[in-house]
C-alpha positions in Angstrom: 164.4 196.2 149.9 167.0 197.1 147.3 170.8 196.7 147.9 171.1 200.5 147.9 168.5 200.8 150.6 170.2 198.1 152.8 173.5 199.9 152.3 172.0 203.3 153.4 170.6 201.6 156.6 173.9 200.0 157.4 175.9 203.3 157.0 173.2 205.1 159.2 173.7 202.5 162.0 177.5 202.8 161.6 177.3 206.6 161.9 175.1 206.2 165.1 177.7 203.8 166.5 180.4 206.4 166.0 178.3 209.2 167.6 177.4 207.0 170.6 180.9 205.5 171.2 183.9 207.2 172.7 186.4 208.8 170.4 189.1 206.2 171.1 186.8 203.4 170.1 188.3 200.7 167.8 186.8 197.2 167.2 183.9 196.0 169.3 185.7 193.9 171.9 188.6 196.4 172.4 185.9 199.0 173.1 184.0 196.7 175.5 187.0 195.8 177.6 189.1 198.9 177.0 192.1 196.9 176.0 194.6 196.7 173.2 194.1 194.7 170.0 197.2 192.7 170.8 195.5 191.2 173.9 193.8 188.8 171.5 195.7 189.2 168.2 199.2 188.5 167.0 198.3 191.0 164.3 194.6 191.3 163.3 192.8 189.2 162.3 195.1 186.3 163.4 194.4 185.3 167.0 197.0 184.5 169.6 196.2 181.7 172.1 194.4 184.1 174.5 192.2 185.2 171.6 191.5 181.6 170.7 190.4 181.0 174.3 188.2 184.1 174.1 186.6 182.8 170.8 186.1 179.3 172.1 184.4 180.7 175.2 181.7 182.5 173.3 183.5 185.9 173.3 183.8 185.9 177.1 186.8 186.0 179.4 186.8 182.5 181.1 185.3 182.4 184.6 185.6 186.2 185.3 184.2 188.0 182.2 182.1 190.5 184.2 185.2 191.6 186.1 186.8 193.0 183.0 183.8 194.5 181.2 184.3 198.3 181.1 181.3 199.1 178.8 178.4 197.7 180.8 175.5 196.1 179.0 171.9 197.1 179.2 169.8 194.7 181.3 166.5 193.5 179.8 164.8 192.6 183.1 165.6 192.3 186.7 168.1 189.6 187.8 165.5 188.4 190.3 163.5 186.8 187.5 166.2 184.1 187.3 165.1 182.9 190.7 161.4 182.4 189.7 162.0 180.7 186.3 160.1 178.9 184.7 157.3 181.0 186.2 158.9 184.1 184.6 160.9 185.1 181.6 164.7 184.7 182.1 166.2 188.2 181.8 168.6 189.1 179.0 170.9 191.9 178.0 172.2 193.8 175.0 175.5 195.6 174.4 175.7 199.1 176.0 176.5 200.8 172.7 175.8 199.9 169.0 178.2 197.0 168.5 179.7 197.7 165.1 183.2 197.8 163.8 184.5 198.6 160.3 187.4 196.7 158.6 188.7 197.8 155.3 191.7 197.4 152.9 193.3 199.1 149.9 195.4 197.1 147.5 198.1 197.6 144.8 198.5 194.5 142.6 201.2 193.7 140.1 200.2 190.9 137.6 202.8 190.4 134.9 200.5 188.0 132.9 197.5 190.4 132.8 196.7 193.2 130.3 196.5 195.4 133.4 199.9 194.8 135.0 199.6 197.5 137.6 196.2 197.9 139.3 195.0 200.1 142.2 192.0 198.6 144.0 191.0 201.3 146.4 189.1 200.2 148.4 189.6 196.5 147.9 187.3 195.4 150.7 185.1 196.9 153.4 183.4 194.8 155.9 180.9 195.7 158.6 181.4 193.6 161.7 179.1 193.1 164.7 179.7 190.9 167.7 178.9 190.7 171.4 177.0 188.8 174.1 173.2 188.7 174.9 173.7 187.7 178.5 175.8 185.0 180.0 176.7 182.2 177.6 174.8 183.6 174.6 176.8 185.4 171.9 176.4 186.6 168.3 178.6 187.4 165.4 177.8 189.1 162.0 179.9 190.1 159.0 178.6 192.0 156.0 180.8 192.7 152.9 179.9 196.3 151.8 182.6 196.1 149.1 184.2 192.8 148.1 187.2 192.4 145.8 186.8 196.0 144.7 183.2 195.5 143.6 179.8 196.4 145.0 177.8 195.0 147.9 179.0 191.5 148.7 176.3 190.4 151.1 176.2 188.5 154.4 179.3 186.5 155.0 178.6 185.3 158.6 175.6 185.7 160.9 175.2 183.3 163.8 174.1 182.8 167.4 176.1 180.7 169.8 174.8 179.1 173.1 177.6 178.0 175.5 177.5 175.7 178.5 174.3 173.9 177.6 172.9 171.7 180.4 175.7 172.9 182.7 173.8 171.8 185.7 174.6 168.2 184.8 177.5 168.5 182.3 181.1 169.8 182.9 181.8 173.4 182.0 182.4 174.0 178.2 181.4 170.4 177.4 178.5 171.3 175.1 178.0 174.4 173.0 175.7 175.1 170.0 176.1 177.4 167.0 173.3 178.1 164.5 173.2 180.4 161.5 175.8 181.1 158.8 179.3 180.4 160.1 182.6 179.0 159.2 182.4 175.3 160.1 185.0 174.0 162.6 186.0 171.4 160.1 187.8 174.1 158.1 191.5 173.2 158.6 192.6 176.8 159.1 190.2 179.8 159.1 189.6 181.8 155.9 188.8 184.8 158.1 191.8 184.8 160.5 194.8 184.5 158.1 197.5 187.2 157.9 198.2 186.9 154.2 196.2 188.4 151.3 196.5 185.2 149.4 194.0 182.6 150.6 195.0 179.1 151.6 195.0 177.0 148.5 193.3 174.0 150.2 190.4 176.3 151.2 189.6 177.5 147.6 190.5 174.8 145.0 187.5 173.0 143.4 187.3 169.7 141.6 185.7 169.5 138.1 182.3 171.1 138.1 181.7 170.5 141.9 182.2 173.8 143.6 182.8 172.5 147.1 185.5 174.1 149.1 185.9 174.9 152.8 183.9 178.1 153.3 181.1 179.7 155.3 178.0 177.5 155.5 174.4 177.6 156.8 173.6 175.0 159.4 174.0 173.9 163.0 177.1 172.8 164.9 177.9 171.5 168.4 181.3 171.7 170.0 183.0 171.3 173.4 186.1 171.0 175.4 186.9 168.0 177.6 189.3 168.3 180.6 190.9 171.4 179.1 192.9 169.7 176.4 190.5 167.8 174.2 188.3 169.6 171.7 185.5 168.2 169.5 183.0 169.6 167.0 180.4 168.1 164.7 177.8 169.7 162.4 175.2 169.5 159.6 175.2 172.1 156.9 173.4 172.9 153.6 176.6 172.3 151.6 177.3 174.1 148.4 174.1 176.2 148.4 175.3 178.4 151.2 174.5 182.1 150.7 172.4 182.2 147.5 169.0 181.0 146.5 169.0 178.3 143.8 166.4 179.4 141.3 165.7 175.9 140.1 164.9 174.5 143.5 163.9 177.7 145.3 166.1 176.7 148.1 169.4 177.7 149.8 170.8 174.3 148.9 170.7 172.5 145.5 169.7 169.1 146.9 167.9 167.6 149.9 170.9 165.8 151.2 172.8 167.8 153.9 176.6 167.6 154.5 178.0 166.4 157.8 181.4 166.8 159.4 183.5 166.3 162.5 186.7 167.4 164.1 188.6 166.2 167.1 191.8 167.9 168.5 194.2 167.8 171.4 196.6 170.5 172.7 200.0 169.5 174.1 201.7 172.0 176.4 200.9 175.7 176.9 197.7 176.9 178.4 194.5 174.9 178.2 192.0 175.3 175.4 189.5 176.7 177.9 192.1 179.1 179.4 193.2 177.1 182.3 196.6 178.2 183.5 196.1 181.9 182.6 196.3 184.0 185.7 193.8 186.8 186.1 193.6 189.1 189.1 190.7 191.2 190.3 191.0 194.9 189.5 193.7 194.5 186.9 193.7 194.9 183.1 193.4 192.0 180.8 196.7 190.1 180.5 198.8 190.6 177.3 200.0 187.1 177.6 202.7 187.0 174.9 203.9 183.7 173.6 203.7 180.0 174.6 205.2 176.6 173.7 202.5 174.2 172.5 201.3 172.0 169.7 197.7 171.4 168.7 196.9 168.4 166.5 193.5 167.5 165.0 191.7 165.0 162.8 188.8 165.9 160.6 186.3 164.5 158.2 183.6 165.8 155.8 180.9 163.9 153.9 178.9 165.7 151.3 176.8 165.6 148.1 176.4 168.2 145.4 174.2 168.5 142.3 176.4 169.3 139.3 175.1 172.5 137.7 173.6 172.1 134.2 173.9 168.3 134.3 171.4 167.2 136.9 173.7 164.5 138.3 174.9 164.2 141.9 178.5 164.0 143.1 179.0 162.3 146.4 182.4 163.2 147.9 184.4 163.2 151.2 187.4 164.8 152.8 189.5 163.6 155.7 192.8 164.8 157.1 195.1 166.0 159.9 196.3 169.4 161.0 199.0 170.6 163.3 199.7 174.0 164.9 203.0 174.5 166.7 203.9 177.5 168.7 207.4 177.9 170.1 208.1 181.4 171.5 208.1 183.7 168.4 207.6 180.9 165.8 204.3 179.6 164.6 204.5 176.6 162.3 201.2 175.1 161.1 199.9 172.9 158.3 197.5 170.2 157.1 197.2 167.1 154.9 193.8 166.6 153.4 192.7 163.7 151.2 189.4 162.9 149.5 187.4 161.4 146.7 184.6 162.5 144.3 182.3 160.0 142.6 181.2 162.3 139.8 182.8 165.8 139.9 182.5 166.4 136.1 179.2 164.7 135.5 180.8 161.8 133.6 180.8 159.3 136.6 184.5 159.1 136.6 185.9 159.1 140.2 188.6 161.5 141.2 191.0 161.3 144.1 192.3 164.5 145.7 195.3 165.1 148.0 196.2 168.6 149.3 198.7 169.7 151.8 200.4 172.9 153.0 202.7 174.3 155.6 203.2 177.8 156.8 205.8 179.4 159.1 205.1 182.7 160.8 208.1 184.4 162.5 207.6 187.3 164.8 210.7 189.4 164.1 209.5 192.3 166.3 206.1 192.6 168.1 205.0 194.8 165.1 206.7 192.8 162.3 206.0 189.3 161.1 207.6 187.3 158.3 205.6 184.6 156.5 206.5 181.7 154.2 204.0 179.2 152.9 203.9 176.3 150.4 200.8 174.4 149.4 199.7 171.9 146.6 196.5 170.3 145.4 197.1 167.1 143.6 193.9 166.1 141.6 193.5 162.9 139.6 192.5 163.6 135.9 193.0 167.3 136.4 195.9 169.8 136.4 197.5 170.2 139.8 197.7 173.5 141.6 200.4 174.9 143.9 201.5 178.1 145.6 204.5 179.6 147.3 203.7 182.7 149.3 206.2 185.1 150.9 204.8 187.9 153.0 205.9 190.6 155.4 203.3 192.0 157.7 203.9 195.3 159.6 201.7 196.9 162.2 201.9 200.6 161.7 199.5 200.9 164.6 197.7 198.1 166.5 194.7 198.7 164.2 196.6 199.6 160.9 198.5 197.0 159.0 200.7 197.0 155.9 201.3 193.8 153.9 204.0 193.3 151.2 203.5 189.9 149.5 204.5 187.8 146.6 202.6 184.7 145.4 204.2 182.3 143.0 202.1 179.6 141.1 204.0 177.2 138.9 201.1 174.9 138.0 197.3 175.2 137.6 197.2 178.3 135.3 197.2 180.8 138.1 199.2 184.1 137.7 202.1 184.9 139.9 201.3 188.2 141.8 203.1 190.9 143.8 201.0 193.1 146.0 201.0 195.8 148.7 197.9 196.0 150.9 196.9 198.4 153.6 194.3 197.2 156.2 192.6 199.2 158.9 190.1 198.3 161.7 188.0 200.8 163.7 
């Protein structure tokens, strides 16, 4: 099927979702629970701590999800079949309406070093999102870029299934969960998809030599869990640098047989538990808009990978390890990371290269609808030019689902242009 044909099908499904849904419908979960975006978001797409609990819980409200669902799912079989399993098929369910949301942005960019100093990129990005549950403790998420960076069809970004509470008859609740598909690995220090700024985190995008590894969406399998409310772990095996596109030389979605492996372990001090313990919910009430908290989350991570250097036929074995912190104190969110690593052969000349990257960002909620952001980051690479960034941003919610960003990004090393931009985002 051609890209044009795929796009027509997607827009047809989107139109059906609008016809089927109520007029006030905005993104999928707001529609499902009939709640505000700020229940889970500081400002979309950044999650507050209640949103993080919801995400970690497989897109379900901990313990009492069915109490708050306003858009009831369609049952695929009688509940009584659960009682006769394994002599019958365990019943499932699907969302009660077509579970699509549309997220888009328009961008004005000022680049003093470019031939085109002033540029309108309308639209800059349009993503089709789908998410929901397929019965208790089974969830899905999908994201397709219809337009990416002002260009044509960008393809599938994420598409995965998640199974929560595996072996819950013998293991504690939330102890073992499984994700399979194309997803953002838990080892990613801070999410590419849940940042407030237009400018991406430098440590997520810089590459070393001819090795194109960076923290991004991957295809593979991951397990994770929460221990006694405060400890979180994750480990996974993924293709590596081949995620997303077929390698013509190998006819594979990876460019070598070796898979990449990673882990992450974290602990949360103060505030509500990672599993939502401490959040009060009452029967017959709306979902709580829980506001702020005082807490700090710290984690350690590691990544071991191998990549075949394009056009050279030589392999580069590499690793990353590091530490992250995420501090919340009322209206202030301060977070950052220190990541180190080494490459054996990133340029195909068998010369080892050490890497150190770090960053810190402060988000200040000036008003519930206005957030100020300041970030500094650097990537220090042996035998290569270093890269850095200073980002200053002001984010304003015109409505809960319409956002305006005014931002400046200054780069003093690494050959990147300094930019000024204004961006308008919407979600429906």
